[in-house]
C-alpha positions in Angstrom: 72.1 135.0 190.7 74.9 137.8 190.0 75.2 138.6 186.3 72.5 136.8 185.3 71.2 137.1 182.0 67.7 136.4 181.1 65.8 135.9 177.8 62.0 135.5 177.4 59.8 134.8 174.3 56.5 135.2 176.0 56.3 131.4 176.0 59.5 130.4 177.6 62.5 131.9 180.0 66.1 131.4 179.7 68.2 132.4 182.7 72.2 132.1 181.7 75.2 132.4 183.9 78.0 133.8 182.2 80.3 133.6 185.1 79.6 129.9 185.6 80.7 128.8 182.3 78.0 130.2 179.7 75.5 127.8 181.6 71.9 127.5 181.7 70.6 128.4 184.9 67.1 127.8 184.1 65.0 127.1 181.2 61.1 127.6 182.2 58.0 127.0 180.0 55.7 130.0 180.3 52.3 128.3 180.4 49.0 130.5 180.7 47.2 130.0 184.0 50.1 128.3 185.9 53.4 128.9 187.5 56.6 128.4 185.2 57.2 124.9 184.7 60.9 123.9 184.4 61.8 122.2 181.8 65.5 121.6 183.2 66.2 121.1 186.8 66.8 124.8 187.9 70.5 125.9 188.3 72.0 126.7 191.7 75.3 127.2 190.7 76.8 123.9 191.9 77.1 122.6 188.3 74.8 119.9 189.2 71.4 121.7 187.5 70.7 123.4 184.6 72.6 122.9 181.6 76.9 123.1 181.1 79.0 123.5 178.3 81.3 120.4 177.5 84.5 121.8 175.7 87.0 121.3 174.2 85.8 117.7 175.2 83.5 115.8 176.9 83.5 113.5 179.9 86.8 111.6 181.4 90.6 111.3 180.0 92.3 108.5 181.5 96.0 107.7 182.2 97.0 111.1 182.9 96.6 112.5 179.6 96.9 111.1 176.1 99.6 110.4 173.1 98.9 112.2 169.9 101.1 112.7 166.7 104.0 111.0 168.6 103.7 113.5 171.8 102.1 112.5 175.6 100.1 115.6 176.8 99.7 115.3 180.3 95.8 116.7 181.8 95.7 116.8 185.4 92.3 116.3 187.2 90.3 119.5 187.3 87.3 118.6 189.8 87.7 117.6 193.5 86.6 114.0 193.8 87.2 113.1 190.7 90.3 110.8 189.2 90.2 111.7 186.2 90.1 115.1 184.4 86.5 115.6 182.9 84.7 117.6 180.8 87.3 120.0 179.9 87.3 123.4 181.5 84.7 125.6 179.4 82.4 125.2 182.6 84.4 126.0 185.0 85.3 129.8 183.6 83.5 133.0 183.1 82.4 133.7 179.8 82.2 137.4 178.3 78.7 138.5 176.9 79.1 139.5 173.5 75.9 140.4 172.5 71.9 140.4 174.1 68.4 141.1 173.0 65.2 140.1 174.5 65.2 136.5 172.7 69.3 136.0 171.6 72.5 135.9 173.4 75.9 135.4 172.4 78.8 134.5 175.0 82.5 134.0 174.4 85.7 132.5 176.2 88.8 133.7 174.6 91.1 132.0 177.1 90.3 128.1 177.5 93.3 126.4 178.7 93.6 122.9 180.2 96.3 120.2 179.6 97.9 121.0 176.2 94.5 122.8 174.6 94.3 126.4 174.1 91.2 127.9 172.6 88.6 130.1 172.0 84.9 129.6 172.3 81.5 131.0 171.6 77.8 129.9 172.1 74.7 131.8 171.1 71.3 131.0 172.7 67.9 132.1 171.0 64.4 131.4 171.9 61.8 131.3 169.2 58.1 130.6 170.0 59.1 128.5 173.2 62.2 126.5 171.6 65.7 127.2 172.7 68.3 126.7 170.2 71.8 126.5 171.4 75.2 126.7 169.1 78.6 125.8 170.5 81.6 126.7 168.6 85.5 125.8 169.4 88.5 127.3 167.8 92.1 125.7 168.2 94.2 128.2 169.3 97.2 125.9 170.5 99.6 126.1 167.9 99.1 122.4 167.1 97.0 119.9 165.4 94.8 118.5 168.5 91.4 116.2 168.7 88.6 118.2 170.2 85.2 117.3 171.0 82.3 119.4 172.1 78.9 118.6 174.0 76.0 119.9 176.0 75.0 118.6 179.6 71.5 119.3 180.2 70.0 117.9 183.7 66.2 117.2 183.4 63.8 116.3 186.3 62.8 112.9 187.2 59.5 112.0 188.4 58.1 109.0 189.0 56.1 108.7 185.7 59.1 110.2 183.7 59.7 108.7 179.9 62.5 108.7 177.8 62.5 108.0 174.0 66.1 108.0 172.4 66.9 105.3 169.8 70.6 104.0 169.8 72.3 101.0 168.1 75.2 100.3 170.6 75.6 101.1 174.5 79.1 101.4 176.3 79.7 99.6 179.4 81.4 101.3 182.2 84.0 100.1 184.8 84.0 101.1 188.4 86.1 104.3 187.0 83.4 105.1 185.0 85.7 104.4 182.2 84.4 102.1 179.0 85.3 98.4 178.9 83.2 97.3 175.6 80.2 97.8 173.9 77.1 95.9 173.0 74.3 95.9 171.4 71.6 98.2 173.1 69.4 94.9 172.7 71.5 93.0 175.1 70.4 95.3 177.5 66.5 95.8 177.1 65.9 98.1 180.3 68.3 100.7 178.5 66.4 100.2 175.2 64.4 103.5 174.9 63.4 103.1 171.3 60.3 103.3 172.5 59.0 105.9 175.3 60.1 104.1 178.6 60.8 104.9 182.0 64.4 105.2 183.0 65.8 102.1 185.0 65.9 102.0 188.7 69.5 101.0 189.0 72.5 103.4 188.3 72.7 104.1 184.6 76.0 106.1 183.4 76.9 105.0 179.9 77.6 106.5 176.2 75.1 105.2 173.8 75.8 105.4 169.7 74.2 104.8 166.5 72.3 107.6 167.9 69.6 109.3 165.4 70.2 112.8 167.3 66.5 112.8 168.5 65.0 112.3 172.0 62.0 113.2 173.8 61.5 113.2 177.2 57.9 113.0 178.9 56.6 114.8 182.1 53.1 113.3 182.7 53.0 114.9 186.3 53.4 118.0 184.2 51.8 117.5 181.2 54.9 118.5 179.1 56.9 117.0 176.9 60.5 118.0 175.8 61.9 117.2 172.6 65.8 117.3 171.7 67.4 117.6 168.6 70.9 117.3 167.9 73.4 118.3 165.2 75.2 115.8 163.2 78.4 116.3 165.1 76.6 115.4 168.4 76.2 111.9 167.5 76.5 109.9 170.7 74.2 110.6 174.3 75.6 110.1 177.8 72.7 108.7 180.1 73.6 109.8 183.9 70.5 108.6 185.6 71.7 107.3 189.6 68.7 106.7 191.1 64.5 106.9 191.0 64.8 109.1 194.2 67.6 111.1 192.7 64.9 113.9 191.3 67.1 113.9 188.2 68.5 112.5 185.3 71.2 114.0 182.7 70.9 113.4 178.9 74.1 114.8 177.3 74.2 115.0 173.4 77.9 114.8 172.6 80.6 114.4 169.6 82.5 111.4 171.2 82.4 108.4 173.7 84.1 108.5 177.1 87.6 108.3 177.1 88.0 109.1 173.4 91.5 110.3 173.7 92.2 106.4 174.0 89.8 105.4 171.0 87.7 106.9 168.8 85.4 109.8 167.6 87.6 113.2 168.5 87.8 115.7 165.6 91.6 116.7 164.9 92.1 120.3 164.2 94.7 122.4 162.8 95.4 125.7 164.5 93.1 128.3 164.0 90.2 125.5 162.7 86.8 125.3 164.2 84.1 123.0 165.3 80.8 123.6 165.8 77.8 121.8 166.9 74.3 122.4 168.2 71.0 121.5 170.1 67.6 122.5 170.2 65.0 122.2 173.0 61.5 122.2 172.5 58.5 122.1 174.5 54.9 121.0 174.1 51.9 120.7 176.4 50.8 117.2 176.3 47.6 117.1 178.7 46.9 113.0 177.6 50.2 112.0 178.5 50.2 108.3 179.7 50.5 108.0 183.8 
């Protein structure tokens, strides 16, 4: 991958793609006596793998834009085939590598610009004892107050025995446009209750969950590997995207707000020059006795 940046601490390898939105292309466990084990679906440059950065918001904005402080701000669709603008533009732009050691890297975006947003962003990645720490920051450069959001969009391998644990209180239901149409207690959707480690549903899931404690675990019994995800308090919602058992992947996205929050709630208003930060930690362990 042209321009790729690699970190390696002896227990994990991280490959970054500065030209592709500062995305994570690979995050592999380095297991003695074994080939590297992909902890994320290996990146292929299509945006359908690895881990993307979501800035200056997560997921969709309906209505052609949003009204804020009495003014309507138009935001055009930014992804072919999508009816609504989605995930901001940070993942679509090249970022500059500002710092790089064997186990740490910092990348910056100075010209974020979509709809009314003008912003700068930075992301730091670090490996320590095989664990990955990522911290994303956005600074409002729009010359006016605007509502911002952040998130991470990791793609995890999905096998026949993959298990997910992520306790939440409520789940947002979606319509055929992938926009929210109400929220219900998770107890009303038992197949989507991951308070205990559970297999992913066979049916389509593309929903936001809130009342989340910021922790999740993903067990891959076929590889004897478990991954723990911990999100900073700013990321108090997760989006679960799991299209089907044969997709080979699912997405577990820690984000700062529900879908279409520009017409609802959850965004953080930043004055010009103010910043918002969020962090995610991924840690892997060998679990040879995981249940099949």
